[in-house]
C-alpha positions in Angstrom: -66.0 99.6 24.5 -68.7 102.1 23.8 -70.2 102.7 20.2 -71.5 106.2 19.6 -74.8 105.8 17.9 -74.8 109.2 16.7 -71.5 108.7 14.8 -71.5 104.8 14.6 -67.7 104.6 15.6 -66.2 102.7 18.4 -64.5 104.1 21.5 -62.4 101.9 23.8 -63.4 103.2 27.5 -61.9 100.4 29.3 -59.0 102.7 30.4 -61.4 105.3 31.7 -63.2 102.6 34.4 -61.1 101.3 37.4 -61.1 97.5 37.7 -63.7 98.1 40.5 -65.8 100.1 38.4 -65.5 97.8 35.6 -66.3 94.7 37.2 -69.3 96.4 38.8 -70.8 97.3 35.4 -70.1 94.4 33.8 -73.9 93.0 33.8 -75.2 96.5 32.6 -72.4 97.0 30.3 -73.0 93.6 28.7 -77.0 94.2 28.8 -76.2 97.5 26.9 -74.3 95.4 24.4 -76.7 92.8 23.8 -79.3 95.8 23.3 -76.6 97.5 21.1 -76.5 94.4 19.0 -80.1 93.8 18.9 -80.6 97.2 17.7 -77.6 96.7 14.9 -79.6 93.4 13.8 -82.6 95.4 13.7 -81.2 98.0 11.5 -79.4 95.3 9.5 -82.9 93.6 8.9 -84.5 96.8 8.2 -82.0 97.7 5.4 -82.4 94.1 4.0 -86.1 94.9 4.0 -86.0 98.4 2.1 -83.5 96.7 -0.2 -85.7 94.0 -1.1 -88.6 96.2 -1.5 -86.2 98.8 -3.6 -85.3 95.6 -6.1 -88.9 94.5 -6.2 -89.9 98.1 -7.1 -87.0 98.2 -9.7 -88.2 95.1 -11.0 -91.6 96.4 -11.4 -90.8 99.2 -13.1 -88.4 97.3 -15.5 -91.6 94.9 -16.2 -93.7 98.0 -16.5 -91.5 99.7 -18.9 -91.0 96.9 -21.1 -94.7 96.3 -21.3 -95.3 100.0 -22.1 -92.7 100.2 -24.5 -94.0 96.6 -26.1 -97.6 98.2 -26.2 -96.7 101.4 -27.6 -94.8 100.1 -30.4 -97.6 97.8 -31.2 -100.1 100.6 -31.3 -97.8 102.4 -33.5 -97.2 99.7 -36.0 -100.8 98.8 -36.0 -101.5 102.5 -36.6 -99.1 102.7 -39.5 -100.3 99.3 -41.0 -103.9 100.7 -41.1 -102.8 103.9 -42.6 -100.7 101.9 -45.3 -103.3 99.6 -45.9 -106.1 102.5 -46.0 -104.1 104.2 -48.8 -103.4 100.9 -50.4 -107.2 100.2 -50.7 -108.2 103.4 -51.8 -105.4 103.3 -54.6 -106.5 100.0 -55.7 -110.5 101.1 -55.6 -109.4 103.7 -58.1 -107.4 101.9 -60.2 -110.2 99.4 -60.7 -112.5 102.2 -61.9 -110.0 103.4 -64.0 -110.4 103.2 -67.7 -107.7 102.5 -70.5 -106.7 106.3 -71.0 -105.2 106.4 -67.4 -103.4 103.4 -67.0 -99.8 105.4 -67.8 -101.2 107.4 -64.5 -102.1 104.2 -62.7 -98.5 103.2 -63.4 -97.1 106.2 -61.8 -99.3 105.7 -58.9 -98.3 102.2 -58.2 -94.9 103.1 -58.5 -95.2 106.1 -55.8 -97.1 103.4 -53.7 -94.2 100.9 -53.7 -91.8 103.7 -53.0 -94.1 104.7 -50.0 -94.2 101.1 -48.9 -90.5 100.6 -49.5 -90.0 103.7 -47.4 -92.3 102.8 -44.7 -90.8 99.5 -44.4 -87.5 101.1 -43.8 -89.1 103.6 -41.5 -90.6 100.7 -39.8 -87.2 98.8 -39.6 -85.4 101.9 -38.4 -87.8 102.3 -35.5 -87.5 98.8 -34.5 -83.7 98.9 -34.5 -83.7 102.2 -32.3 -86.4 101.0 -30.0 -84.1 97.6 -29.6 -81.1 100.0 -29.2 -82.7 101.9 -26.8 -84.0 98.8 -24.9 -80.7 97.6 -24.9 -79.0 100.5 -23.3 -81.9 100.7 -20.8 -81.3 97.1 -19.9 -77.4 97.5 -19.8 -77.9 100.8 -17.5 -80.1 98.8 -15.1 -77.7 95.8 -14.9 -75.3 98.6 -13.9 -77.3 100.0 -11.2 -78.4 96.5 -10.0 -74.5 95.5 -9.5 -73.5 99.3 -7.9 -76.6 98.4 -5.4 -75.5 94.6 -4.7 -72.0 96.0 -4.2 -73.2 98.9 -1.7 -75.4 96.1 0.3 -72.4 94.0 0.5 -70.0 96.9 1.7 -72.7 97.7 4.3 -73.3 94.3 5.5 -69.4 93.9 5.6 -68.9 97.1 7.6 -71.6 96.2 10.2 -70.4 92.6 10.5 -66.6 93.9 11.1 -67.9 96.2 14.0 -69.6 93.6 15.4 -67.3 91.1 15.5 -64.3 93.4 16.4 -66.9 94.6 19.5 -67.6 90.8 20.5 -63.9 90.2 20.2 -62.9 93.1 22.3 -65.6 92.2 24.8 -64.1 88.5 25.0 -60.8 90.0 25.9 -62.5 92.1 28.7 
């Protein structure tokens, strides 16, 4: 049984060898087998390490994305609050300085400010809802990618184990 490393396939060459050749090459054949198993184990370990690194990288990127989104949202909300508070402060100082002749105009300005605040609150609510929806979508996407990655790793490890077990069974039959 020979493993073709460039293709990764198994080839049964037991029919190619005469019984005297097979018995004379058994120790080197076993050494080659042990070397090949060690190589496959090393490849498996390397793949596992790479997958662990990939998972850590994805986790770090997710955490970074969440942190950045929260920081951006906080900054935007803070800026909007500052703008609204600044505008409210300006209007209130004008109202305090106004005399009785402009009370009707002040009532109109207050009405506009209330409308503006209502619209801003509504806009902020919509922004929060949209960001929550996007975060949920990204979270679901990441979960799907994680599940696909787990299945790919499981399949790859299963294939390697099947080849190793098949190879060992064939060796023990010889």
